[in-house]
MARMAR-740680 format. One record per residue (C-alpha): residue number from 1; residue in three letters; x negated, y, z. Coordinates in pm, whole numbers, plus 50000, padded with zeros to 5 digits. Layout:
N
NODE n res c1 c2 c3
NODE NUM ALA X Y Z
...
//
This chain:
257
NODE n res c1 c2 c3
NODE 1 MET 50006 50001 50019
NODE 2 PHE 49738 50246 50086
NODE 3 GLU 49537 50173 49782
NODE 4 ALA 49838 50232 49571
NODE 5 LYS 49891 50572 49743
NODE 6 GLY 49523 50672 49719
NODE 7 TYR 49515 50584 49330
NODE 8 VAL 49830 50791 49271
NODE 9 SER 49724 51061 49478
NODE 10 LEU 49389 51077 49278
NODE 11 LEU 49574 51065 48956
NODE 12 GLU 49752 51380 49091
NODE 13 LYS 49433 51559 49207
NODE 14 GLY 49144 51400 49094
NODE 15 ASN 48757 51500 49195
NODE 16 VAL 48833 51496 49551
NODE 17 THR 48640 51394 49886
NODE 18 GLY 48759 51115 50112
NODE 19 TYR 48862 51379 50363
NODE 20 GLU 49050 51584 50126
NODE 21 LEU 49240 51260 49981
NODE 22 SER 49344 51150 50325
NODE 23 LYS 49494 51501 50388
NODE 24 GLN 49706 51488 50056
NODE 25 SER 49797 51148 50051
NODE 26 GLY 49865 51047 50400
NODE 27 ILE 49600 50780 50417
NODE 28 PRO 49470 50773 50794
NODE 29 SER 49120 50909 50796
NODE 30 SER 49000 50585 50953
NODE 31 LYS 49096 50385 50669
NODE 32 VAL 49054 50637 50406
NODE 33 TYR 48684 50537 50315
NODE 34 SER 48770 50138 50322
NODE 35 VAL 49047 50230 50078
NODE 36 LEU 48823 50419 49845
NODE 37 ASN 48543 50128 49854
NODE 38 SER 48803 49882 49772
NODE 39 LEU 48905 50102 49462
NODE 40 VAL 48560 50120 49346
NODE 41 ARG 48514 49754 49350
NODE 42 LYS 48839 49711 49179
NODE 43 GLU 48756 49973 48916
NODE 44 PHE 49019 50192 48955
NODE 45 ILE 48825 50496 49040
NODE 46 VAL 48446 50623 49007
NODE 47 PRO 48223 50788 49252
NODE 48 LEU 48049 51087 49163
NODE 49 GLU 47694 51163 49247
NODE 50 SER 47753 51437 49473
NODE 51 ARG 47731 51535 49839
NODE 52 PRO 47979 51464 49980
NODE 53 VAL 48088 51206 49757
NODE 54 ARG 48399 51275 49502
NODE 55 TYR 48594 51045 49347
NODE 56 LEU 48762 51034 48998
NODE 57 PRO 49046 50813 48889
NODE 58 LYS 49008 50607 48558
NODE 59 PRO 49289 50662 48324
NODE 60 PRO 49583 50416 48378
NODE 61 ARG 49575 50273 48031
NODE 62 GLU 49223 50163 48071
NODE 63 VAL 49286 49999 48429
NODE 64 ILE 49613 49821 48349
NODE 65 GLY 49493 49707 48000
NODE 66 LYS 49174 49540 48190
NODE 67 TYR 49432 49381 48429
NODE 68 PHE 49663 49274 48176
NODE 69 THR 49383 49105 47946
NODE 70 GLU 49283 48914 48249
NODE 71 LEU 49633 48804 48349
NODE 72 LYS 49710 48694 47995
NODE 73 LYS 49405 48471 47991
NODE 74 THR 49495 48343 48324
NODE 75 LEU 49838 48281 48202
NODE 76 THR 49740 48096 47900
NODE 77 PHE 49504 47872 48077
NODE 78 LEU 49795 47780 48328
NODE 79 ARG 50024 47693 48061
NODE 80 LYS 49797 47474 47853
NODE 81 THR 49649 47311 48165
NODE 82 LEU 49999 47252 48360
NODE 83 ASP 50155 47125 48047
NODE 84 ILE 49844 46858 48010
NODE 85 ILE 49917 46744 48366
NODE 86 ARG 50282 46707 48302
NODE 87 ARG 50225 46517 48010
NODE 88 ARG 49996 46290 48183
NODE 89 SER 50238 46261 48471
NODE 90 ASN 50461 45936 48536
NODE 91 HIS 50753 46152 48630
NODE 92 GLU 51072 46078 48452
NODE 93 LYS 51164 46347 48217
NODE 94 VAL 51464 46567 48292
NODE 95 VAL 51735 46500 48016
NODE 96 THR 51947 46794 48091
NODE 97 ARG 51945 47120 48304
NODE 98 ASN 52250 47284 48445
NODE 99 ILE 52332 47639 48398
NODE 100 LEU 52609 47810 48614
NODE 101 GLY 52752 48147 48548
NODE 102 LYS 52889 48321 48243
NODE 103 LYS 52602 48577 48236
NODE 104 GLU 52336 48283 48269
NODE 105 VAL 52505 48063 48014
NODE 106 LEU 52527 48344 47758
NODE 107 ALA 52144 48441 47817
NODE 108 LYS 52032 48099 47771
NODE 109 THR 52252 48095 47434
NODE 110 ARG 52056 48407 47311
NODE 111 GLU 51720 48231 47365
NODE 112 VAL 51799 47924 47213
NODE 113 ILE 51954 48106 46905
NODE 114 SER 51633 48343 46911
NODE 115 GLY 51385 48032 46921
NODE 116 THR 51568 47880 46613
NODE 117 LYS 51298 47849 46339
NODE 118 ARG 51506 47683 46066
NODE 119 THR 51859 47564 46099
NODE 120 LEU 52117 47667 46349
NODE 121 TYR 52450 47486 46426
NODE 122 ILE 52698 47685 46619
NODE 123 ALA 53070 47604 46734
NODE 124 LEU 53235 47909 46929
NODE 125 TRP 53527 48125 47004
NODE 126 LYS 53552 48497 46956
NODE 127 GLU 53550 48557 47346
NODE 128 GLU 53166 48432 47332
NODE 129 ALA 53109 48541 46969
NODE 130 ARG 53063 48914 47059
NODE 131 TYR 52796 48852 47317
NODE 132 ILE 52561 48647 47092
NODE 133 GLN 52671 48814 46720
NODE 134 ALA 52345 49048 46742
NODE 135 ALA 52116 48721 46809
NODE 136 LEU 52267 48547 46544
NODE 137 GLU 52228 48856 46297
NODE 138 LYS 51861 48860 46382
NODE 139 VAL 51789 48508 46326
NODE 140 LYS 51986 48533 45993
NODE 141 ALA 51757 48813 45877
NODE 142 ARG 51465 48590 45920
NODE 143 GLY 51615 48350 45675
NODE 144 ILE 51761 48103 45919
NODE 145 LYS 52038 47894 45774
NODE 146 ILE 52348 47911 46013
NODE 147 TYR 52672 47705 45996
NODE 148 VAL 52940 47813 46216
NODE 149 VAL 53258 47628 46304
NODE 150 ALA 53495 47891 46471
NODE 151 TYR 53822 47821 46674
NODE 152 GLY 54020 48106 46540
NODE 153 PRO 53890 48429 46405
NODE 154 VAL 53521 48531 46492
NODE 155 PRO 53369 48868 46387
NODE 156 ILE 53103 48665 46176
NODE 157 HIS 53059 48736 45801
NODE 158 PHE 52694 48684 45757
NODE 159 ALA 52710 48291 45777
NODE 160 LYS 52899 48000 45668
NODE 161 VAL 53209 47975 45863
NODE 162 TYR 53423 47677 45892
NODE 163 HIS 53771 47790 46067
NODE 164 HIS 53922 47521 46283
NODE 165 ALA 54302 47546 46294
NODE 166 PRO 54509 47572 46443
NODE 167 SER 54286 47591 46758
NODE 168 ASP 54053 47379 46977
NODE 169 PRO 54276 47101 47135
NODE 170 VAL 54057 47110 47436
NODE 171 PHE 54178 47499 47497
NODE 172 ARG 54540 47395 47473
NODE 173 GLU 54525 47077 47701
NODE 174 ARG 54262 47207 47974
NODE 175 LYS 54240 47587 47909
NODE 176 GLU 53877 47544 47829
NODE 177 ARG 53675 47707 47559
NODE 178 ARG 53377 47531 47416
NODE 179 LEU 53035 47680 47289
NODE 180 VAL 52801 47417 47120
NODE 181 VAL 52435 47541 46975
NODE 182 ILE 52223 47316 46803
NODE 183 SER 51852 47472 46711
NODE 184 ASP 51645 47305 46477
NODE 185 ASP 51775 46944 46577
NODE 186 ARG 51538 46993 46858
NODE 187 LYS 51738 47182 47148
NODE 188 ALA 52089 47185 47200
NODE 189 LEU 52336 47404 47459
NODE 190 PHE 52679 47277 47547
NODE 191 ALA 52887 47535 47747
NODE 192 SER 53243 47545 47860
NODE 193 PHE 53444 47851 47959
NODE 194 SER 53749 47794 48159
NODE 195 GLU 54031 48017 48329
NODE 196 GLU 54080 47738 48608
NODE 197 ASP 53688 47655 48682
NODE 198 SER 53345 47806 48666
NODE 199 ASP 53177 47866 48349
NODE 200 LYS 52857 47615 48302
NODE 201 ALA 52658 47482 48047
NODE 202 LEU 52405 47192 47968
NODE 203 TRP 52089 47259 47813
NODE 204 THR 51872 46972 47653
NODE 205 ASP 51598 46889 47433
NODE 206 ASN 51640 46538 47446
NODE 207 LYS 51656 46422 47082
NODE 208 GLY 51932 46173 47130
NODE 209 LEU 52164 46416 47315
NODE 210 VAL 52073 46705 47069
NODE 211 LEU 52172 46460 46759
NODE 212 LEU 52509 46355 46931
NODE 213 LEU 52608 46719 46963
NODE 214 ARG 52488 46815 46603
NODE 215 ASP 52721 46545 46484
NODE 216 PHE 52995 46675 46702
NODE 217 ILE 52983 46986 46514
NODE 218 ILE 52941 46809 46159
NODE 219 HIS 53242 46614 46249
NODE 220 GLU 53442 46926 46311
NODE 221 ILE 53317 47064 45972
NODE 222 TYR 53455 46711 45842
NODE 223 ILE 53777 46789 45959
NODE 224 VAL 53809 47154 45812
NODE 225 LYS 53688 47039 45519
NODE 226 ILE 53961 46750 45470
NODE 227 ARG 54238 46979 45587
NODE 228 GLU 54170 47235 45340
NODE 229 ALA 54126 47001 45060
NODE 230 PHE 54448 46789 45143
NODE 231 PRO 54668 47055 45348
NODE 232 ARG 55008 46898 45214
NODE 233 GLU 54892 46547 45230
NODE 234 ILE 54801 46566 45586
NODE 235 SER 55101 46750 45698
NODE 236 LYS 55343 46483 45513
NODE 237 THR 55126 46184 45676
NODE 238 PHE 55063 46326 46029
NODE 239 GLY 55300 46630 46090
NODE 240 SER 55222 46980 46201
NODE 241 ASN 55034 46863 46494
NODE 242 TRP 54803 46626 46295
NODE 243 GLU 54507 46678 46554
NODE 244 LYS 54678 46424 46791
NODE 245 ILE 54579 46139 46581
NODE 246 ARG 54231 46182 46788
NODE 247 LEU 54394 46059 47095
NODE 248 PRO 54380 45649 47105
NODE 249 SER 54745 45622 47262
NODE 250 SER 54903 45855 46988
NODE 251 PRO 55076 45649 46743
NODE 252 VAL 54996 45750 46381
NODE 253 SER 55313 45844 46198
NODE 254 THR 55360 45810 45824
NODE 255 ARG 55708 45929 45803
NODE 256 ARG 55732 46180 45518
NODE 257 ARG 55857 46532 45631
//
């Protein structure tokens, strides 16, 4: 604390003695010279050859730049070393990670989207689309291929959008909206936003789960394409609420309407 006060005070009024610094900064006179010696060792300030000795602060850009470079080297070393230790360990790999809270879920969603390098699959509602639209626009500008399954209207006009109609049955049955994001077939996020429960998500880089969730989105795209290609045939065969054929207990009606 005293070192910070001393450096800031020297920035405000440089070229002062220890006595003067004590007066202007409030650092006790019994401590001011130990503070100054510490700042000299850490290369924050420079003592001048004078009697009495006066002190000048080094420019903040120079001081911070030095520590930033050293910190970056340390963090780079730790990242590589700790990752090697992790790979060599016999600990069971965590398959999924839980994320709780809407703010946290959407932040992780934007992170997954921003890290995409080739292809992005996403299924979403308009309520969540507005929170991640900017992140989607940025990756689109980088040439990322984006495939969107939209449950109802969404404000996305820069990607291939498959409109799932009339709406997601999970919302009708459990008042729960889903958000699924697949990044490069390497990372996946599956979130649920509920009117009756807390918002939560699962994040995973497990290959099997990632591909399973990707296939879910592709299956939704199949449904959209089939509905668009054969609207009359589907309505005549299964009725207006034909999505119920997904339920094993629901009989398939072939009665013409």
